[in-house]
C-alpha positions in Angstrom: 12.0 -20.7 -1.3 10.1 -17.5 -2.0 12.3 -14.5 -2.7 12.1 -11.7 -0.2 12.3 -8.2 -1.7 13.3 -5.2 0.5 10.7 -2.5 0.1 11.5 0.0 2.8 14.3 0.9 5.2 15.5 3.1 8.1 19.2 3.0 8.7 20.2 -0.7 8.6 16.6 -1.9 9.3 14.7 -3.4 6.4 11.0 -4.3 5.7 10.4 -7.1 3.2 7.6 -8.3 0.9 7.2 -11.3 -1.4 6.6 -11.6 -5.1 2.9 -11.3 -5.8 2.3 -8.7 -3.1 1.1 -5.1 -3.3 2.3 -2.5 -1.0 1.6 1.2 -0.2 3.1 4.0 1.7 0.4 6.6 1.0 -3.0 5.1 0.2 -4.3 5.1 3.7 -5.9 7.8 6.0 -4.1 6.3 9.0 -1.9 9.3 10.3 1.4 7.4 10.2 1.2 7.3 6.4 1.2 11.0 5.4 4.0 11.3 8.0 6.2 8.9 5.9 6.4 6.3 8.8 4.3 3.3 7.7 3.9 0.8 4.9 1.0 -1.6 4.2 1.4 -5.0 2.6 -1.4 -6.9 0.9 -1.0 -10.5 -0.2 -4.4 -11.0 -1.8 -5.3 -13.4 1.0 -8.7 -13.8 2.5 -9.8 -13.4 6.1 -7.9 -15.8 8.4 -5.4 -16.8 5.7 -1.8 -17.0 6.9 0.4 -13.9 6.6 4.2 -13.8 6.6 6.4 -11.6 8.7 7.9 -8.7 6.8 10.7 -8.4 9.4 13.0 -10.4 11.7 13.3 -10.3 15.4 11.9 -11.5 18.8 8.2 -10.9 19.6 8.3 -8.9 22.8 4.6 -7.9 23.2 1.1 -8.6 21.8 -1.8 -6.3 22.7 -5.4 -7.2 21.9 -7.9 -4.4 21.4 -11.5 -5.6 21.3 -13.7 -4.7 18.4 -16.2 -1.9 19.1 -19.4 -3.2 20.7 -21.5 -1.7 17.9 -19.4 -3.4 15.2 -20.8 -6.2 13.1 -18.7 -9.1 12.1 -15.3 -7.4 12.8 -12.3 -8.9 14.5 -10.4 -7.6 17.5 -7.3 -5.6 16.6 -3.8 -6.8 17.6 -0.6 -4.8 18.0 2.5 -7.1 17.7 5.9 -5.7 18.7 9.0 -7.4 17.3 12.3 -6.3 18.8 15.2 -5.6 16.4 17.9 -4.3 18.8 18.3 -2.2 21.9 17.0 0.9 20.2 14.3 -0.1 17.7 11.4 -2.4 17.2 8.8 -3.1 14.5 5.1 -2.6 15.2 2.6 -4.6 13.1 -1.2 -4.3 13.2 -4.1 -5.8 11.3 -3.2 -9.5 12.0 -3.9 -12.0 14.7 -0.5 -13.5 15.7 -0.1 -17.3 15.8 3.2 -17.0 17.5 3.8 -16.0 21.2 5.8 -13.5 23.2 9.4 -14.7 23.3 9.3 -16.4 19.9 11.9 -15.5 17.2 10.5 -14.9 13.7 12.4 -14.5 10.5 11.2 -12.4 7.6 9.2 -14.6 5.3 8.0 -17.0 8.1 4.3 -17.3 8.9 3.5 -15.0 11.8 -0.3 -14.8 12.0 -3.7 -14.6 10.3 -5.2 -11.8 8.3 -8.2 -10.2 10.0 -10.8 -7.6 9.3 -11.0 -4.8 11.8 -12.8 -1.4 12.0 -9.8 0.3 10.2 -10.6 -1.3 6.8 -13.0 0.5 4.4 -15.5 -1.2 2.2 -13.0 -1.5 -0.7 -9.8 -2.3 1.3 -8.1 -5.6 0.8 -6.8 -7.3 3.9 -3.2 -6.7 4.7 -0.8 -5.7 7.5 0.6 -2.3 8.5 4.2 -1.9 9.6 6.2 0.8 11.4 9.7 1.1 12.9 9.5 2.5 16.4 11.9 3.5 19.2 11.7 1.1 22.1 10.5 3.8 24.4 7.7 4.8 22.1 6.0 1.7 20.7 2.3 2.2 20.6 1.2 5.7 19.6 -0.4 6.5 16.2 2.4 8.9 15.4 6.1 8.8 16.3 7.4 6.1 13.9 10.7 6.5 12.2 10.7 7.9 8.6 10.7 5.1 6.1 12.7 5.3 2.9 11.1 3.4 0.0 13.7 1.1 -1.7 13.4 1.9 -5.3 15.9 2.4 -8.1 15.5 4.3 -11.4 12.0 3.9 -12.8 12.1 3.1 -16.5 9.3 3.0 -19.1 6.0 4.8 -19.5 2.5 3.8 -18.4 -0.1 3.4 -21.1 -3.5 3.7 -19.4 -4.9 0.6 -21.1 -5.5 -2.8 -19.6 -7.8 -5.7 -19.0 -10.1 -6.6 -16.1 -8.4 -9.3 -14.0 -11.0 -9.3 -11.2 -14.5 -7.9 -10.8 -16.6 -8.3 -7.6 -19.5 -6.5 -5.9 -17.1 -3.9 -4.5 -14.6 -3.0 -7.3 -12.8 -4.0 -10.5 -9.1 -4.6 -10.9 -7.4 -3.5 -14.2 -4.1 -5.0 -15.1 -2.2 -2.4 -17.0 -0.6 -3.7 -20.2 2.4 -1.4 -20.1 3.8 0.4 -17.1 6.9 1.8 -15.6 9.3 -0.7 -13.8 12.1 -0.6 -11.2 13.6 -4.0 -10.9 10.9 -6.1 -9.3 8.5 -3.2 -8.8 5.7 -2.2 -11.2 3.4 0.8 -10.8 1.3 3.5 -12.3 3.9 5.9 -13.6 3.5 9.6 -13.5 5.9 12.5 -14.3 7.1 14.8 -11.5 8.9 17.7 -13.1 9.8 15.4 -16.0 11.0 12.6 -13.8 9.4 9.2 -13.7 7.7 8.3 -10.4 5.2 5.7 -9.2 1.8 7.0 -8.0 0.7 5.6 -4.6 -2.8 7.0 -4.1 -6.5 6.5 -3.7 -8.5 9.3 -5.3 -10.8 11.1 -4.4 -11.6 9.3 -1.1 -8.3 10.4 0.3 -7.4 14.0 0.5 -3.7 13.3 -0.3 -1.6 10.9 -2.3 2.1 10.1 -2.7 4.8 9.7 -5.3 7.7 7.2 -5.1 10.9 7.9 -6.9 10.6 11.7 -6.9 9.9 14.4 -4.3 8.9 17.8 -5.4 7.1 19.2 -8.4 4.1 19.2 -10.7 2.6 15.7 -11.0 1.4 14.7 -14.5 -0.6 11.6 -15.3 -1.1 11.0 -19.0 0.1 14.6 -19.6 -2.6 16.0 -17.3 -1.5 17.9 -14.2 -3.3 16.1 -11.3 -1.5 18.0 -8.4 1.7 19.1 -6.9 4.1 17.0 -4.8 5.9 18.4 -1.8 8.2 16.0 0.0 6.4 13.1 -1.7 2.9 14.1 -0.7 0.5 15.2 -3.4 -2.0 18.0 -3.0 -4.5 17.1 -5.7 -6.0 19.3 -8.4 -9.6 18.3 -9.1 -9.9 15.8 -11.9 -12.2 13.1 -13.2 -11.2 9.6 -14.4 -13.1 7.8 -17.2 -12.9 4.2 -18.0 -14.2 3.4 -21.6 -15.9 6.9 -21.4 -17.7 5.9 -18.1 -16.8 8.1 -15.2 -15.5 6.1 -12.2 -16.1 7.0 -8.6 -12.6 6.3 -7.4 -9.2 5.1 -8.6 -6.5 3.4 -6.5 -3.0 2.3 -7.5 -0.1 1.2 -5.3 3.2 -0.5 -5.8 3.1 -4.0 -7.3 5.5 -6.9 -7.0 3.4 -8.8 -9.6 4.2 -8.9 -13.3 1.9 -6.0 -14.0 0.8 -2.8 -12.4 -2.8 -2.7 -11.2 -5.5 -0.1 -10.9 -8.6 -0.6 -8.7 -11.7 1.3 -9.7 -15.2 1.7 -8.2 -17.9 1.0 -8.9 -17.5 -2.5 -10.4 -18.8 -1.8 -13.9 -16.9 -4.3 -16.0 -16.6 -8.0 -16.5 -13.5 -10.1 -16.2 -11.4 -10.0 -19.4 -12.8 -6.7 -20.7 -10.4 -4.2 -22.2 -10.4 -0.8 -20.5 -8.9 2.5 -21.6 -8.6 5.3 -19.1 -8.8 9.1 -19.7 -7.9 11.8 -17.2 -9.9 15.1 -17.5 -9.2 18.2 -15.5 -12.1 19.9 -13.8 -11.9 23.6 -14.4 
C-alpha cells in the first residue's frame, strides 16, 4: 500500500499526497494560491493517466465546463465537489472524474484522469488543484479556507548543484544533490531572516512566490537577497539565474516527496545526465 503523507490542513481536515509527487501552494497565478487557499499536486502522469484522490468523502457534485471554442486540443474542465461534513467540502479541478455523484472515495483511491485544460501554461505538468470550501460557497475562484502547510523543522542546506534527470522540448529538470529536508519533504532551501524555509515559486513568469516554513523577512538564496516575504508571500527583487554560466529564462521549484529536490529551468539547454551548477546574480 502506498503511504499517504498529509501535506496541508485546515482544522481537522487534511489533504494528502503520495511519495513521488510534487506539490505547490504558490507556483500558480490562479487567485486562490496567493490567498493561501489552494494546493496543486503533480504525479508526473501524462494526459488521461489515472489520478488519486487527495481527500476522503462523498462526491456530491460534478460540473463540466466546455473548453473554449477557439482552443486547440484542450479538454473540458471539471469541478468535483467532495463533501467532508455538514460545514465543509473539498473542491478539485483539472481532472475528469471516473466516479459518480453519490460515490464515496477514500484518500489514495483512483478518482479520475488527468486532463489538459486552458489553465495550464506551456511548461506546466499535469496535476490537480484542491481547495477546502464552506458548503454554501463551493464554486467561486476565491473564498476557500486558509490552508496550513504541514511541515516540521527544515534541516540542512541546499547546494545549487545537480544533474539533469529529464530534458524535453519545453524544459529541463535538475535533481539537486544536496537540499534541505523536513521528514518526507525535500525542497530548494532558502533563508528567511536566518531561518530555513522551502522556496515555492516560478520566477520570473509569476509576479510573486512563496516560502514554506517561515513567514516574514528577507529571503536569501545562496546568500543573495531575492526578495522579502510577508505572510509567506515573496515580493521579488530583480535577479538573474545562471546554469553553468548560461542565463536561464525561468526557474521553478516546488515541494518534493521524492528523494531529491528538483529545479525546472527553461529553455531546455542541457542533456540528460549533465552536471549543472547554478549561480544567482542580483540586478542592480
